[in-house]
C-alpha positions as CSV (number, residue, x, y, z in Angstrom):
1,M,81.2,112.1,148.5
2,H,84.0,108.5,149.0
3,Q,82.8,105.2,148.7
4,R,83.7,102.0,151.1
5,I,82.6,98.3,151.3
6,N,85.0,96.9,153.7
7,M,85.2,93.4,155.1
8,K,83.3,92.4,158.5
9,N,86.8,91.3,159.7
10,S,89.7,92.8,158.8
11,Y,92.3,90.2,160.0
12,E,89.8,87.1,158.4
13,L,92.6,85.5,155.3
14,K,90.2,84.0,152.8
15,L,91.9,81.4,149.9
16,A,91.7,82.5,146.8
17,K,92.6,80.4,143.7
18,I,94.2,82.2,140.7
19,V,92.1,81.0,137.3
20,K,94.6,83.8,134.7
21,V,98.0,84.8,134.7
22,T,98.4,87.8,132.4
23,T,101.4,89.3,131.6
24,E,101.9,92.8,131.1
25,N,105.1,93.5,130.9
26,P,108.6,92.0,132.0
27,I,108.1,92.9,135.8
28,T,104.2,93.2,136.0
29,K,101.5,90.5,136.1
30,T,97.7,90.6,136.8
31,L,96.4,87.7,138.4
32,L,92.7,86.7,137.7
33,L,91.6,85.4,141.6
34,K,88.1,83.6,142.6
35,L,87.8,83.3,146.0
36,E,85.6,80.3,147.5
37,N,82.6,82.3,148.0
38,Q,83.4,85.1,145.5
39,N,79.2,85.3,144.6
40,K,79.2,87.2,148.1
41,F,82.4,89.5,147.6
42,Q,82.1,93.3,146.3
43,F,84.8,96.0,146.3
44,L,84.8,99.6,144.8
45,A,87.1,101.3,142.4
46,G,89.7,102.4,143.7
47,Q,90.0,100.3,147.0
48,F,92.9,97.4,147.0
49,M,93.0,93.7,148.8
50,M,96.6,93.0,151.1
51,I,97.5,89.6,149.3
52,G,100.3,87.5,150.9
53,L,101.5,84.0,151.0
54,P,103.0,81.9,154.0
55,G,106.6,82.7,154.8
56,F,107.0,85.8,152.5
57,G,104.2,87.8,154.0
58,E,101.4,90.3,152.8
59,C,101.1,93.1,150.9
60,A,98.5,96.0,149.2
61,I,97.9,95.8,145.5
62,S,95.6,98.1,144.2
63,I,91.9,95.7,142.3
64,S,92.5,96.5,138.1
65,S,89.0,94.8,137.3
66,A,85.9,96.4,137.1
67,P,83.9,96.3,140.3
68,Q,80.4,94.7,138.4
69,D,82.2,91.5,138.2
70,S,83.2,91.2,141.8
71,L,80.4,88.4,142.3
72,K,82.4,86.2,139.7
73,Y,86.3,87.4,140.0
74,F,88.4,90.2,141.0
75,T,92.0,91.1,139.7
76,L,95.5,92.3,140.9
77,T,98.2,93.8,139.2
78,I,101.6,93.0,140.5
79,R,104.5,94.2,140.2
80,A,107.5,92.3,140.7
81,V,109.9,94.7,143.2
82,G,110.6,92.4,146.1
83,E,110.7,89.0,147.5
84,L,107.0,88.7,148.1
85,T,106.3,90.2,144.6
86,E,108.4,88.3,142.9
87,K,107.3,85.1,144.1
88,L,103.5,86.0,143.8
89,N,104.6,86.4,140.0
90,S,106.0,83.1,139.8
91,L,102.9,81.7,140.4
92,K,100.7,79.3,138.3
93,V,96.9,78.6,138.0
94,G,95.2,76.7,140.4
95,E,97.6,77.7,142.5
96,T,96.4,79.9,145.6
97,V,96.8,82.8,147.9
98,F,96.0,84.5,150.8
99,V,93.7,88.0,151.0
100,R,92.2,90.1,153.3
101,G,89.8,93.3,151.8
102,P,88.9,95.0,150.5
103,F,90.5,98.4,152.3
104,G,89.9,101.7,151.8
105,N,88.2,104.0,150.3
106,G,86.8,104.4,146.5
107,F,86.8,107.5,143.7
108,P,83.7,108.6,144.5
109,E,80.3,108.3,142.2
110,V,81.2,109.3,138.5
111,T,78.0,111.6,138.1
112,K,79.8,113.7,135.1
113,N,82.7,113.5,132.6
114,L,85.9,111.7,133.7
115,I,89.3,112.5,132.8
116,L,91.7,109.6,134.2
117,I,95.4,110.0,134.4
118,G,98.1,107.9,135.4
119,G,101.8,108.4,135.5
120,G,103.9,105.2,135.8
121,C,101.9,102.0,137.0
122,G,99.8,104.1,138.5
123,Y,96.7,103.7,135.7
124,I,96.5,99.8,137.4
125,P,93.8,101.1,140.4
126,L,92.5,103.5,137.0
127,R,91.7,101.0,135.5
128,S,89.0,99.4,137.8
129,V,87.4,103.1,137.0
130,Y,88.0,103.2,133.4
131,E,86.1,99.3,133.3
132,E,83.3,100.1,135.1
133,N,81.8,103.5,133.3
134,M,83.4,102.3,129.7
135,N,80.1,101.5,128.3
136,R,78.3,104.8,129.6
137,S,76.8,107.1,127.1
138,D,75.9,110.0,129.5
139,I,79.3,110.6,130.4
140,K,82.9,111.4,127.8
141,M,86.0,109.8,129.3
142,Q,90.1,111.0,128.8
143,V,92.7,108.1,129.5
144,F,96.0,110.4,129.9
145,I,99.0,107.6,130.3
146,G,103.1,108.7,131.0
147,C,105.1,106.5,131.3
148,R,108.9,105.4,131.0
149,D,109.1,103.1,128.1
150,E,106.8,100.6,126.0
151,D,107.6,98.3,129.0
152,S,106.4,99.8,131.9
153,L,102.9,99.9,129.9
154,V,100.1,98.1,131.4
155,F,97.1,96.6,129.7
156,T,97.9,97.0,126.7
157,P,95.1,95.2,124.7
158,D,92.5,97.0,126.0
159,Y,94.2,100.5,124.2
160,E,92.4,99.9,120.9
161,A,88.8,99.3,122.2
162,M,89.5,102.2,124.4
163,K,90.8,104.6,121.7
164,K,87.4,103.9,119.7
165,K,85.0,104.3,122.9
166,H,87.2,107.1,124.3
167,E,90.1,109.3,124.1
168,L,93.5,107.5,125.2
169,N,96.9,109.9,125.1
170,L,100.0,108.1,125.9
171,I,103.2,109.5,126.0
172,M,106.8,107.9,126.8
173,E,109.7,109.7,128.5
174,K,112.0,107.2,126.7
175,P,110.3,105.5,123.8
176,K,111.7,102.7,122.2
177,S,109.8,102.6,118.6
178,K,106.3,104.6,117.6
179,I,104.3,101.3,117.9
180,Y,101.8,103.6,119.9
181,G,102.6,107.1,118.8
182,S,105.2,109.3,118.5
183,A,104.6,111.4,121.9
184,K,107.7,111.8,123.8
185,G,107.9,113.6,127.2
186,F,105.7,113.3,130.5
187,V,102.2,112.8,131.5
188,T,102.2,117.1,131.9
189,D,103.1,117.7,128.2
190,L,100.1,115.8,127.0
191,I,98.1,118.2,129.3
192,K,99.3,120.6,128.0
193,S,98.9,120.1,124.5
194,K,95.4,118.5,124.8
195,E,92.0,120.2,125.2
196,L,90.3,119.1,128.7
197,L,87.0,117.9,128.9
198,P,84.7,120.9,130.6
199,D,83.9,120.2,134.0
200,A,85.0,117.1,134.8
201,L,86.6,115.1,137.5
202,V,89.8,114.1,137.6
203,F,91.2,110.9,139.1
204,L,95.1,110.5,139.6
205,C,97.4,108.6,140.4
206,G,101.2,107.6,140.2
207,P,104.1,109.2,141.7
208,A,103.9,111.4,144.3
209,L,106.6,113.6,142.5
210,M,104.2,113.9,139.8
211,Y,100.9,115.6,141.6
212,G,102.1,118.8,142.3
213,F,103.5,119.7,139.0
214,V,100.6,118.1,137.2
215,I,97.6,119.5,139.0
216,K,99.5,122.6,138.4
217,E,98.7,122.1,135.2
218,L,95.6,121.1,135.4
219,E,94.4,124.4,137.1
220,K,96.1,126.0,134.6
221,K,93.3,124.8,132.1
222,G,90.8,126.1,134.5
223,V,90.1,122.9,136.7
224,I,88.8,123.3,139.5
225,L,90.7,121.3,143.0
226,S,87.7,120.4,144.1
227,N,86.8,118.1,140.8
228,I,90.3,116.5,141.6
229,Y,91.2,113.4,143.7
230,L,94.3,111.7,143.8
231,S,94.8,107.5,145.0
232,L,98.5,107.5,147.0
233,E,100.7,104.9,146.9
234,K,102.4,104.7,150.1
235,R,103.7,101.0,151.8
236,M,101.2,99.5,153.7
237,H,102.0,97.0,156.2
238,C,98.2,96.5,157.9
239,G,95.4,97.8,155.8
240,V,93.6,98.9,159.2
241,G,95.4,102.3,160.5
242,V,96.7,100.7,163.5
243,C,100.8,100.5,162.2
244,Q,100.9,104.0,161.1
245,H,103.3,103.6,158.2
246,C,101.6,105.3,155.8
247,A,100.1,108.3,157.9
248,I,99.7,111.4,156.2
249,G,98.4,115.0,158.0
250,S,96.2,113.4,160.2
251,K,94.9,110.6,158.2
252,Y,95.9,106.9,156.8
253,V,96.1,106.0,154.0
254,C,94.6,102.5,154.1
255,K,92.2,103.7,156.3
256,D,90.8,107.0,155.1
257,G,92.5,106.4,151.6
258,P,94.0,105.3,149.3
259,V,91.5,108.3,147.3
260,F,92.4,111.6,149.1
261,S,90.5,114.8,147.5
262,A,92.8,117.6,145.9
263,E,91.3,120.0,148.2
264,Y,92.8,118.1,151.3
265,L,96.0,117.3,150.3
266,R,96.2,120.9,150.3
267,S,95.7,121.4,153.4
268,I,98.2,119.9,154.4
269,K,100.4,120.9,152.1
270,Y,101.1,117.7,150.5
271,I,100.9,119.2,147.1
């Protein structure tokens, strides 16, 4: 069952102060943000925020921090791929941004073993899920991350701790060194080569092109479709299903997603 937490007024802009800026890679930074009434803020893993600046507009960014920290702060991890995101990533500690949210459906509650699969920058929303569940002793987790090269990785300081607690698998299409291992290829190659946790939930995020290939390999490994959930990356303008830019079938990614069951996506022939 999907989970949801929404603001009472979806159009209300709130001022958020930048408390910390972390450089993840050459074009990606994580902003640690705090609202004036942060102790009243809550979100679910998989939800997103609209973030903007006067004169630059706003965009949708997945929350990358743990939900249990929501009363203290939240983080948005931003790739500089346009005028707004470049401006956001130039901001310093102490400066402010406008935010709306949280929006959308979160991932379902984790009630059994969990497999996280991130392609490209797709691990960003999955990190929220990982951090929410990383200290649980009643489940096991496998994390699969595939990207182009070392300059595409995010949250690298987390990797050593992740390896000690759970299983972390990294692969790069064009690695420049062996600092993160020697695996070369795509995330589907990792899935083919590993024994997956039995009867596990699978949360997946990445470029749309990878979904069909990944799910095909998962099903070969015996993963049933009803255990697979995807967080879709679509351009979103309003966050509330009004502008219709993010329509998928009869639903909207901003309003009904961004997390969808693989069963629904197959029923509309998206995957």
